[in-house]
C-alpha positions as CSV (number, residue, x, y, z in Angstrom):
1,M,26.8,6.8,-67.4
2,Q,24.8,9.6,-65.7
3,L,21.5,8.1,-66.4
4,R,21.8,5.1,-64.7
5,W,23.1,6.7,-61.9
6,L,20.3,9.7,-61.3
7,R,17.8,5.9,-62.5
8,L,19.8,4.2,-59.1
9,I,18.9,7.4,-57.1
10,E,15.3,7.6,-57.7
11,N,15.0,4.2,-56.7
12,C,16.7,4.0,-54.0
13,R,14.9,7.6,-53.3
14,K,11.1,5.0,-54.0
15,S,12.7,2.4,-51.7
16,K,13.4,4.6,-48.5
17,I,10.0,5.8,-48.8
18,L,8.0,2.6,-49.1
19,M,10.5,1.6,-46.3
20,T,9.5,4.5,-44.4
21,N,5.9,3.8,-44.7
22,E,5.9,0.0,-43.4
23,K,7.9,1.1,-40.5
24,N,5.1,3.5,-39.7
25,Q,2.3,1.3,-40.0
26,R,3.9,-1.6,-38.2
27,F,4.4,1.2,-35.7
28,R,0.4,2.6,-36.2
29,Y,-0.3,-1.0,-36.1
30,F,1.5,-1.4,-32.3
31,S,0.3,1.6,-30.9
32,N,-3.3,1.4,-31.5
33,R,-2.6,-1.9,-30.1
34,I,-1.3,-0.6,-27.4
35,N,-3.8,1.8,-26.7
36,V,-6.9,-0.3,-26.7
37,K,-9.3,1.8,-24.2
38,D,-11.5,-1.0,-23.8
39,R,-10.3,-4.3,-22.4
40,T,-13.3,-6.6,-21.9
41,N,-13.3,-10.5,-22.9
42,H,-16.7,-9.6,-25.5
43,E,-16.6,-13.0,-26.0
44,L,-17.8,-13.3,-22.6
45,M,-20.5,-10.8,-21.9
46,T,-24.1,-12.6,-23.0
47,P,-26.6,-9.4,-21.9
48,W,-27.1,-11.7,-18.3
49,I,-22.9,-10.8,-17.7
50,H,-24.1,-6.5,-18.8
51,S,-27.2,-6.9,-16.5
52,L,-25.3,-8.3,-13.9
53,L,-22.4,-5.7,-14.3
54,Q,-24.7,-2.7,-14.4
55,T,-22.4,0.2,-12.6
56,G,-23.5,0.3,-8.6
57,S,-24.3,-4.2,-8.9
58,V,-24.6,-5.3,-5.8
59,I,-23.8,-9.4,-6.2
60,V,-24.9,-12.3,-3.4
61,S,-22.5,-15.4,-4.5
62,T,-24.7,-18.2,-2.0
63,A,-22.2,-20.6,-3.6
64,D,-20.7,-22.2,-0.9
65,N,-16.8,-22.5,-2.4
66,I,-13.9,-20.9,-1.6
67,Y,-12.5,-21.5,-4.7
68,A,-15.6,-21.1,-6.9
69,N,-16.2,-17.7,-5.1
70,L,-12.1,-16.6,-5.7
71,A,-12.7,-17.6,-9.3
72,L,-15.9,-15.3,-9.8
73,E,-13.5,-12.9,-7.7
74,E,-11.1,-13.2,-10.1
75,W,-13.1,-13.7,-13.8
76,L,-15.0,-10.0,-12.7
77,Y,-11.5,-8.9,-12.2
78,Q,-9.9,-9.8,-15.5
79,N,-12.6,-10.0,-18.1
80,Y,-14.4,-6.7,-17.5
81,D,-13.0,-3.6,-18.3
82,F,-14.2,-1.0,-15.5
83,S,-12.0,1.5,-16.0
84,V,-13.6,2.5,-19.7
85,N,-16.7,3.9,-17.9
86,N,-15.1,4.3,-14.1
87,E,-18.0,2.1,-12.6
88,Q,-18.2,-0.2,-9.6
89,I,-20.0,-3.2,-8.7
90,L,-20.1,-4.4,-5.1
91,L,-19.0,-8.5,-4.6
92,L,-20.8,-10.5,-1.5
93,W,-19.8,-14.4,-0.1
94,Y,-19.4,-16.6,1.6
95,N,-18.3,-19.9,1.8
96,R,-17.8,-23.0,4.1
97,P,-15.1,-23.2,6.4
98,A,-11.5,-22.3,4.7
99,V,-8.5,-20.9,5.8
100,V,-7.1,-18.1,3.1
101,V,-3.5,-17.3,3.3
102,G,-2.5,-14.2,1.0
103,R,-0.5,-14.3,-2.4
104,H,2.7,-14.1,-0.3
105,Q,2.9,-16.3,2.5
106,N,4.1,-19.3,3.2
107,V,1.2,-21.6,3.7
108,W,2.5,-23.8,6.3
109,L,3.7,-21.1,8.6
110,E,0.2,-19.6,8.3
111,S,-1.8,-22.0,9.0
112,S,-2.0,-26.1,10.6
113,I,-2.4,-28.2,7.9
114,D,-3.2,-31.2,9.9
115,Y,-6.3,-29.6,11.5
116,C,-7.8,-28.6,8.4
117,H,-7.7,-31.4,7.4
118,R,-9.6,-34.1,10.4
119,N,-12.0,-31.0,9.9
120,G,-13.3,-30.6,6.9
121,I,-11.9,-26.9,6.6
122,D,-10.2,-25.9,3.3
123,V,-7.4,-24.1,2.9
124,A,-6.7,-21.9,0.0
125,R,-5.2,-18.9,-1.5
126,R,-5.9,-15.9,-2.8
127,N,-4.7,-14.1,-5.5
128,S,-4.2,-10.5,-3.0
129,G,-1.6,-9.8,-0.3
130,G,-1.8,-9.2,2.9
131,G,-2.5,-12.0,5.7
132,T,-5.0,-15.4,6.1
133,V,-7.8,-14.8,7.6
134,Y,-10.8,-17.5,8.8
135,H,-14.2,-17.5,6.7
136,D,-17.0,-20.0,7.4
137,M,-20.5,-18.8,6.9
138,N,-21.1,-16.3,9.4
139,N,-18.3,-14.5,7.4
140,L,-19.3,-12.0,5.3
141,N,-16.5,-11.1,2.1
142,I,-17.0,-7.9,1.0
143,S,-15.3,-7.2,-2.8
144,F,-15.3,-3.9,-4.2
145,I,-14.5,-4.0,-7.9
146,T,-13.9,-1.2,-10.3
147,S,-11.6,1.2,-11.5
148,R,-7.8,1.3,-11.3
149,K,-9.0,5.4,-11.3
150,C,-11.8,4.6,-8.3
151,Y,-9.7,2.7,-6.2
152,D,-10.1,3.6,-2.2
153,R,-9.5,2.0,0.6
154,S,-10.4,4.3,3.1
155,R,-13.3,5.5,1.1
156,N,-14.6,1.6,1.2
157,L,-13.3,1.1,5.0
158,K,-15.8,4.7,5.8
159,F,-19.2,3.0,3.7
160,I,-18.8,0.1,6.5
161,R,-18.2,1.1,9.4
162,D,-21.0,3.5,8.8
163,V,-23.4,1.0,8.0
164,L,-22.5,-0.7,11.4
165,I,-23.3,2.8,13.0
166,E,-25.7,3.4,11.3
167,N,-28.1,-0.2,11.6
168,F,-26.3,-1.9,14.1
169,K,-25.6,0.7,16.7
170,I,-21.4,-1.2,16.8
171,D,-19.2,1.6,17.1
172,A,-16.3,0.9,14.7
173,E,-12.9,2.4,13.4
174,I,-10.5,2.2,10.9
175,S,-7.2,1.2,12.5
176,P,-3.7,2.6,11.1
177,R,-3.1,-0.8,9.7
178,K,-6.5,-0.3,7.1
179,D,-8.9,-2.4,9.0
180,L,-12.2,-2.1,10.6
181,V,-12.0,-2.4,14.9
182,I,-14.2,-1.9,17.5
183,R,-13.8,2.2,19.2
184,G,-11.7,1.5,22.9
185,S,-10.9,-2.1,23.0
186,G,-9.5,-1.9,19.5
187,E,-11.0,-5.9,18.8
188,K,-10.3,-6.2,15.0
189,I,-14.2,-7.3,13.3
190,S,-12.4,-7.3,9.7
191,G,-9.2,-7.5,7.8
192,T,-8.4,-6.3,4.6
193,A,-6.8,-7.1,1.1
194,S,-6.5,-5.5,-2.1
195,K,-5.5,-6.1,-5.9
196,L,-4.5,-3.9,-8.9
197,N,-4.0,-4.0,-12.7
198,N,-3.2,-1.5,-15.1
199,Y,-7.2,-0.2,-15.4
200,N,-9.3,-2.2,-12.6
201,S,-9.0,-2.9,-8.9
202,Y,-10.4,-4.8,-6.4
203,H,-10.8,-4.1,-2.8
204,H,-11.8,-6.8,-0.2
205,C,-12.1,-7.2,3.3
206,T,-13.9,-9.9,5.9
207,L,-17.3,-9.1,8.7
208,L,-16.6,-11.6,11.4
209,V,-20.8,-11.8,12.1
210,D,-20.7,-14.7,14.2
211,V,-17.5,-17.3,12.9
212,D,-16.6,-20.3,14.7
213,K,-13.7,-18.8,17.4
214,S,-12.6,-22.7,17.6
215,N,-11.9,-23.1,14.6
216,L,-10.1,-19.9,13.9
217,R,-7.8,-20.1,16.7
218,N,-6.3,-24.1,16.2
219,A,-6.9,-23.5,12.1
220,L,-4.6,-20.1,11.6
221,R,-1.3,-20.7,12.4
222,L,-0.6,-17.8,15.9
223,Q,2.5,-18.9,16.6
224,P,5.8,-17.9,14.4
225,F,8.1,-21.5,14.3
226,K,11.7,-20.6,15.1
227,N,13.6,-23.2,13.1
228,V,12.0,-21.7,10.0
229,Y,13.8,-19.4,8.0
230,S,11.1,-17.1,5.4
231,N,11.2,-14.3,3.2
232,A,7.3,-14.6,3.2
233,T,4.6,-12.2,4.0
234,K,4.3,-12.8,7.9
235,S,0.6,-11.8,9.2
236,V,0.0,-9.8,12.6
237,P,-2.2,-12.2,14.4
238,S,-5.4,-9.8,16.7
239,P,-8.2,-10.1,19.3
240,T,-10.6,-10.5,17.0
241,I,-14.5,-10.0,18.2
242,N,-18.2,-11.3,16.7
243,L,-20.5,-8.7,15.0
244,K,-23.1,-11.0,16.8
245,S,-21.3,-10.7,20.7
246,L,-21.6,-6.7,20.3
247,N,-25.9,-6.7,18.7
248,H,-27.9,-10.0,18.4
249,S,-29.9,-8.9,15.8
250,L,-27.8,-8.5,13.7
251,T,-27.7,-11.4,11.2
252,M,-25.8,-12.7,7.9
253,E,-29.5,-11.6,6.6
254,S,-29.6,-8.5,8.0
255,L,-26.0,-7.7,7.3
256,I,-25.7,-8.5,3.4
257,Q,-29.9,-6.5,3.4
258,A,-28.3,-3.3,5.0
259,I,-24.7,-3.6,2.9
260,S,-27.0,-3.4,0.1
261,N,-29.8,-1.2,0.6
262,N,-26.4,1.6,0.7
263,Y,-24.6,1.0,-1.6
264,S,-25.7,2.1,-5.1
265,K,-26.5,5.8,-3.6
266,H,-23.1,6.1,-1.6
267,Y,-21.1,5.1,-4.9
268,T,-22.9,5.7,-7.6
269,A,-26.2,8.7,-9.2
270,N,-28.1,5.5,-9.2
271,K,-30.2,5.7,-6.1
272,D,-32.1,1.8,-6.8
273,K,-31.1,-1.2,-5.3
274,I,-30.0,-3.8,-7.7
275,V,-29.6,-7.1,-6.2
276,H,-28.4,-9.9,-7.8
277,Y,-28.6,-13.3,-6.6
278,L,-26.1,-16.3,-7.6
279,D,-26.6,-19.8,-6.7
280,Q,-24.7,-21.1,-9.5
281,I,-20.7,-20.0,-10.6
282,D,-20.2,-22.2,-14.0
283,S,-19.3,-22.4,-17.3
284,N,-23.1,-22.5,-18.6
285,R,-23.5,-19.0,-17.4
286,F,-19.2,-17.3,-17.2
287,G,-17.5,-19.6,-20.0
288,S,-15.6,-22.3,-19.1
289,V,-12.6,-20.0,-18.2
290,I,-14.2,-19.6,-15.2
291,N,-13.5,-23.8,-14.4
292,D,-9.6,-22.8,-15.5
293,I,-9.5,-20.3,-12.7
294,R,-10.7,-22.2,-10.2
295,L,-9.3,-25.2,-10.9
296,R,-5.6,-22.9,-11.0
297,F,-7.5,-21.9,-7.1
298,Q,-8.0,-25.1,-6.0
299,S,-4.7,-25.9,-7.1
300,W,-1.7,-28.1,-5.1
301,E,0.6,-25.6,-7.4
302,W,-1.8,-22.5,-6.5
303,I,-2.2,-23.2,-3.1
304,F,1.2,-25.0,-1.7
305,G,4.0,-24.6,-4.5
306,H,3.0,-20.7,-4.9
307,T,4.8,-20.3,-1.2
308,P,8.1,-18.4,-1.3
309,K,11.3,-19.9,-0.5
310,F,12.0,-21.1,2.3
311,I,14.4,-23.2,5.1
312,I,14.0,-25.8,7.7
313,S,16.6,-26.2,10.3
314,S,16.7,-29.5,11.8
315,K,19.1,-32.1,14.0
316,F,19.6,-35.4,15.0
317,S,22.3,-37.7,16.5
318,H,23.9,-40.9,15.8
319,Q,26.3,-43.1,17.4
320,S,27.0,-39.8,19.9
321,M,28.0,-37.3,16.9
322,D,25.5,-34.4,16.5
323,Y,24.1,-33.3,13.2
324,E,22.7,-30.6,11.5
325,M,20.7,-30.4,9.3
326,R,19.1,-27.7,6.6
327,I,16.3,-28.7,4.3
328,T,15.3,-26.2,1.2
329,I,11.9,-26.2,-0.1
330,E,11.1,-23.9,-3.2
331,K,8.1,-23.9,-5.5
332,G,6.2,-26.4,-2.9
333,Y,9.3,-28.6,-3.8
334,I,12.8,-29.8,-1.9
335,Q,15.2,-28.6,-3.9
336,Q,17.9,-29.0,-1.2
337,V,19.0,-31.1,1.9
338,L,22.0,-29.9,3.8
339,V,24.0,-32.3,6.4
340,E,26.8,-30.9,8.7
341,P,29.2,-32.7,8.8
342,N,28.6,-33.1,5.1
343,L,26.9,-36.6,4.2
344,L,25.1,-36.0,1.5
345,G,28.0,-36.7,-0.3
346,D,27.9,-40.5,0.5
347,Y,24.1,-40.6,-0.8
348,E,23.5,-40.0,-4.1
349,I,20.9,-41.9,-4.1
350,L,19.0,-38.8,-2.1
351,K,19.7,-36.2,-5.9
352,T,18.0,-38.1,-7.9
353,K,15.2,-39.4,-6.4
354,L,14.4,-36.6,-4.1
355,L,15.8,-33.7,-4.7
356,G,13.6,-31.5,-6.8
357,K,11.4,-33.8,-7.6
358,V,9.3,-34.9,-4.6
359,R,6.8,-32.6,-3.6
360,F,6.8,-31.5,-0.1
361,N,3.6,-33.5,1.3
362,E,3.2,-36.4,3.5
363,K,2.1,-39.2,1.1
364,D,5.1,-38.4,-1.8
365,L,7.5,-38.2,0.6
366,V,6.5,-41.9,2.1
367,K,6.2,-43.1,-1.8
368,T,9.3,-41.9,-2.1
369,F,11.3,-43.2,1.6
370,E,9.1,-46.5,0.6
371,T,11.3,-46.2,-2.8
372,I,14.9,-45.9,-1.6
373,K,14.7,-48.4,0.8
374,S,13.0,-51.1,-1.5
375,N,17.0,-50.4,-3.8
376,G,18.4,-51.7,-0.5
377,E,19.1,-48.1,1.3
378,N,19.1,-49.1,4.7
379,D,21.7,-47.6,5.7
380,Q,21.2,-46.0,9.3
381,I,22.2,-43.1,8.6
382,L,20.3,-42.4,5.9
383,T,17.0,-43.5,8.1
384,K,17.7,-41.6,9.8
385,I,17.8,-38.4,7.2
386,L,14.8,-39.6,5.8
387,L,13.3,-39.9,9.2
388,T,14.3,-35.7,10.3
389,I,13.1,-35.0,7.0
390,F,9.9,-36.5,7.4
391,A,9.5,-35.7,11.7
392,S,10.5,-31.9,9.7
393,Y,7.4,-31.9,7.6
394,K,4.8,-33.5,10.3
395,S,5.9,-30.6,13.0
396,I,5.2,-27.8,10.5
397,C,1.4,-29.4,10.0
398,N,0.6,-29.8,13.6
């Protein structure tokens, strides 16, 4: 009996040791996974990519597509670990006319959607915060891409300021909001925003070289809506000026050259200028993932659907009775319509055909309204509700 107990105790002891060893192995594996130092996606790192990402390199994208350029910036940020050796590169790019809102903004409140569509101006949402900016072929975008440890917005702005002063005699200074403005007048020549994760960062900004000021004024929303309620980040309108009007000899080419000539010696020990020109941003060079990123930036779900929840307040009258309507838009869809005095209890078709099912855009609204009417719903109040929703949409897009 005593021998059996001794064997049982010994077996338990061995079992405990085995369990402890297995547990330690699991934690060791988990710990190793957490503490991986190099987060680079090595499957994408061809010799050409490695040369492109040599620290101190300047990449100039001549692809004039806002979605492709945003995808390139995001690809660099997500797929190469700049923290391993605290490397840093500079991305310069420009594109055809576009309005670019910040990640946490309401695209309808920040831009005139109708004006942009009528004038061939792309509408995009970037992955960083901040306010809305206007791009065209005479606006230079500058992205400082580096490790989180080397992130230094003030240093970057001082670098650009010094390039403008030393090469073009333009007396710029850094505003309290971390924008570049002209000393004395306070006119803005550059907006700025940034994005950081645990190991990488980018700080990007614009430089107004000779942009179309008419498009800038009409494409950007300067006056807020009084009947729209939203917690989205709001842009702060500022007077702007083109660099070209301050120095007529300045061009996009001369500005790119001046920035490229000074970048390596200012940021790295490498005094030699390393400049790469990209005319295409495609899967042959960056793998299929670049197409996935670009398609995401182009998607309605990202540009419009990522807009924070907002409410539009409207009014309509019927038979001497005044009604107030509140339309809630969330993730780009009409999620709720409230009418006071309460009417919607009598219109179940709105719940089955409209709420949570229809994107807040003209094509989908028209199609849904036609479907409701084709079901024999010709009630005058229902018609006014639908017309008020459509009028609210049109007013916010003008």
